[in-house]
N, C-alpha and C positions, 0 to 999 in steps of 0.2 A: 454702756455696750449690751445690757439686755435688752434696751428697746432696739438698738439696730439688727440683734440678731432676730427678734420678733418682729420685726420690719420686713427684713431679710427673707425671712419664710413666709409670712403673707404675701408680698410680692410674687413668690413664686407659687404658690396655691393659687393665688389671682388671675395670675396669665403665665403658666409654665409654657416655657418653649418646647417644641418638639425636637428642634434642629440644633445645632449637630447631636446625635444620639446621647452621645455622653452627658450634656446638656440637660436635656431629656431625663436621664438619672437622677441626677442631682437636684433639678426640681422635685421629682418625686422623693425623694429622700430627705429633702429640705420642708417642704411643705406638705406632708402628710398628716403629721398631728394637728398642724391649725387648720388646714383643709376640714379637719372631721369635726374638731374641737374648736371651732372659732369664739363660741360665747363666752368659755372660761377662760380662753385669751384675752379676750376685750373687756372681763372682767379685772382680770390680773392690770393691765393697762391703766384702766381708771383706779385701780387701787393705787398704783405705783403713783400716778400723779399725782393725786388726793395727797397721798403721803409725804410728797414732794413739795407740795405748797403750805401743808401743815407745818412742817420742819422750816418752812422759811429756807428752803437750799435752792430756789429757781431765782436765782439775782445774776448768774453768769452768762452771756450771750451761750457759752455751751449747753447750760441749762435749758433755757430758752431754744434754743434749736431741737432739745434733745424733746419738750412740749410737743413743739410742732412735728416732730419725727412722731410722737406718739399720738399725737391727732392724724396724722394720714394713715397710721396702721389702723387705729378705731376706725375710720370711714372703710379701710379694704376688707378688715374683717367683719364689718355690716355686710358689707357684698359679699361676700364669702357665705356668711350665716344666712342671706335671703335666698341666695341661688341652693344651699341645701335644703332652706325650707320648701322650693318646688319642688323634691323629690317625690312627696307624696303624691301630688296632683299626677305626674308625669307617671308613675305606676298604674294609677288608679286608669289612667287613658289606654295604657296597653294592655290591663287586662279589660277593660271594655272593648277595644279593638278585637282580640281575640275569642273573647266569649259572647255568647248572646246577652245585650246590655239588659235585657229585661230579666235577666236570672238573678238569682240572688243566694249567694255561699251559703250551706247550712252554718247553722250555730257550732262552734268549736266546744260543744258538749259532749261529744260522743268520745272524746279522749280523754277527757277531764276524770279522774280518780273518782269513781262510786263513791258517796257519803264520805267525800274529802271538803270542807267547808269553804278553805281556800281556793279549791281550784274551781267553785262556783261563785265565787266573788272575784276572780280573776278575769271571769266570760262576763258578768256585770260591768267590770270596770273598762274591757274592749270596747265599748261604745264611746272612749275618749282616747281613740289613739295618740293625738297631737299634742294631750297635756302629758301624758306619761313619756313621750318623745322626750318634750324640752325637760320635764324632770331630770329622766333620764341623764342627758346630754350635761344637765347643769349641775348634778348632784352625783351621779355615781357612774360618769362615764364606762367606767373597767367593766368588763366582760365578767360580771362575779356569779358563781352559780348560786342557783333561788335556793330556798328551803322545800326540802321536798326532793330535789334532783339528788341522785346517787352517781356518782363518778368512779366507773372501776376501768384503771388503767393498765397496758402493758400485755395484754392478752394476745397468743400467737395465735396467728390464722393460717401462716404457710411456714415454710422452714427455711428461709434466709434470714436469718436473724434480726437483728434490730431494725431492719428495715420491711419487717414482716410483723408490725405488733398494728394494735388497734386499741383505741381506747371507748368505752362503752357509757353511755349517758341513759339513765332510766329514772322516771319515778320512784321510790321508794316501794309505793302502793302496787307495783305492776300493773295498771288496769288492764284489764284483757281489751283484743280488738283495736290497740294502737297501732298509726302506721310506723313503718322504718324509713328512718333516713342513713344512708350511707354518702359518708362525705370525703373529701379528697384534695387534701391540702394543695397549695400552690410553691412556686420555689424554682422554675424554667427546668424541670427534670432532672436540676442539681442540687438542690438543697431543698429546707421547709422541714416542717413538723406537723404532725397531724393535730396538736392542742395549740396551735397558734392562731391561725385563722377563725373567722363565721362563731368564736364562742358563743355572742351575743344568742346567734339562731339556733345552736344545737341546746344550750341551756332553756330557751322559751322551748321549744317543741318538746324536750325532756320534760319541763315543767307541767305541760301540757299533755302527758302520757304517751309521746312518742317513744317511740326507741332507736337512740340517735347512734352511730356507728362512724367514729372518724379514724381512718386507717393510715399508715405511711406507707410506703411499697418504693420500690428498688430505685435507686437515681444514679446518675453518671459520675463520675466515671466506675466502670464496673459493671453498667448494665447495658443492654440496646434496647428500643422497641421493637416487638411490642410487649418486654418484660413489664414496665410497668403497667400496661392494661391487663395483662394475666393477674396481676397484683390486683388492681383494682375490681375484677371479674371475679377472683377468688373473694376478696372481702364484701363482695353482693353476693356469693353462692354461700358465705358463712353467715349471713346476716339472716338470710332466708332460711338456712338450717336451724337457728339459736333462737328465733324471734319468739318461739312458744316457749322458750325458759323466760322469758321476762316479761309474758302477755302478749306480747303484739303479734300482729297479724302478719304472716309470711308472704302472703299475697298482695298486700300493698306493700312495695319498696321504693322508694324515690332514691335517685344518685344524684347528689350537688357535689360543686366543687368550683376553686377560684382559681385562676390564672390556668398553671399547669393542671391543677385538678379540674377544672372547667374542662378542658380538652380531655381530660380521660374520663370524665364524668360523659361526656357528648358522644365520646367513642364507645363505651362502654353499652351507653341506648341504643345506639346505631348500629352495633356489632352482636347483640343478643342473640346466644347459641350456637355463635360462630365456632366450631371446635378448633379452627388453628389459634383462637385467642384463649382457648381454655386447655392445655393440654395436662393428661390426667386427670381433667373434672371435664371430659366433654360434654356428659350427659347432666352437668347442673345446671339448674333453671337460674337464668342469669337477665330474664327479661326484668324491665324497670316499669312501673307505674308512671315514672316522668322521671324529667331532667330537669336542673336549676342549676344555670352557670354564671358566676359571676367574674365580670371583668375577663372572661377567657380568651385564650390564643387557640385557634383554630387551624393555624396550617401545619406544615410539616415539622415534624419533630428533626431536626438535626440531617444529615443524610441518610437516614434510614427509609427514604424513598416518599413518593407520594401517597402510599396508602396508608400513612400515619396522618392524616389530616382528614378528620370527621367529615369534611368537604367531599371526600371520596366515597363515603361509605354512607350516603344519603338515599334514603327511599320511603315510598309512598307510607309504609306501614309504621314508621319511625313515631314514639310516643310522645305526648305533649313537650314543649319544652319551654322554660322560662328563660330569657336570657337579659342579663342587665349590664349595663356597660357604662362607664361614664364618659362625657363628651369632652374631658381634659385630661384624657390618659393618654401619657406619655409614654409607657412601657409597652402598650400594644394599641395600636390606632384603633378609635373609633369606628373608621371605617371598614376592617376588617370583621367587627363585629355585627356592623350593619350588612353587609354583604352575605355574611353566613346565614344571619335569621334570615333574608329574605331569600337565599336558595332552598332554606330547610321549607319556607313558605310554600314555593312553588314547589317543591318535591311532595312533600306530607301531607297525610290527610286531616291529622290531628292538630290541635290548636299549637299555634308559636306565640308567647308572648315576647317582645322585645321592648324593655324597658332602658331609653336613655336617660342617663341620670344627669342633669343639669349640676355643671360645676364639680363633677366626680373622677377623683386621680383613680389610680391603679390600687387596690388594697385598701378598700374603704369600707371594711367587716372587721377591722381589729378591734374599734370602740364600740360601745351602746351610744352611738352618736344619733341626731336629728337623722341625719340620712339613711343610716344602716337600720333605724328603728324603723323607721319607714318602708324600705327592703323588705323587711322581715316580717312585718302588718303583709305585704303583699305576697311572699311567698306561702304564709297561711291562708290568703285569700283563695291564691292560684290553687294550692293544693288541695283544698278543700273542695273548687270547682272541678278537680280532675277527679276526686274522690265522687263524687256526685253522678259526673256525664258521662264516664267513662267505667267500662269494667277491669279492672286489674288483669294484667295478663293479655288484654284484646290487642295490644299494638307489637305484632312479631312478626318477623321479615317474611 
């Protein structure tokens, strides 16, 4: 029975159907873990088969059928793992296409805590990202907080109760001059939580001296657009106002998000300083240095009008963007992300990095998997390039 369940999940991860939509949702939920952690699943199948043979349990036709199914599932998992391994080259090509291929990102030492031996050791280990990613996927795929990272939860940033709380992750030494990341969760504007997705990214950057802020925002029912966007902008304003308390640089604020959060990140980046989206804090500086959008939705929000789509707010002064989307996404079709990236490139003067991830589904940022480790490395390279090539606050409408 266990082998059958694994085989079913592997099949839906390998070839997820898009239509009908309900089947696409089933494929997403069933194949999520297998698609991001195929190697542990493969090792489990190998262990099951070895134990079955060792105990001499392979004697009946049903047992041999289970072994055959395990072999086919192992082949599927091998293909899934191979697709995940192609993430790093795909991101590398996307970065090279957006930036000058001859340029070199600065070493990530500016955000390392001064005098902190572990920080310098991390920089030396950064030369072998593939080895670290594989080790993480095999040994510790869960997004555990690293030593030296402090997590402060449940800080109010507005007056809408529990939907206006944020978490802060920062290095305990509070190194001076680190950038700021404001992260917005997914959930289709009806659910989600600030401490669910992208934790490997937040923990990694906080360990390197960033101030990472992850915020909840108002959801349906009970709110309408632009309420979530107002909250996102308020979180950005809060981060800028409080950055110095954590030693961070308030002039280097990046905004990121997953799914619906990517929609909000894009909207916040494209509507910086728009007073209609900043009621009560119209004069607050909500510009961002760049936007990072993971498996984002870029269309209209329910029936609240065309102005709720980021595509409605494109302009030449948009900040740099990094857009990452899976080519097997059954929740938000990859074609929508391609269109948004293309239209943004046609309009914006700033770099637009569009990375299409082979074999990736929706919500590929839950685990410290091989795939997401490569995405995090790409985000670090992207932010380093932006910080060198572009002055903060230069991208205003």
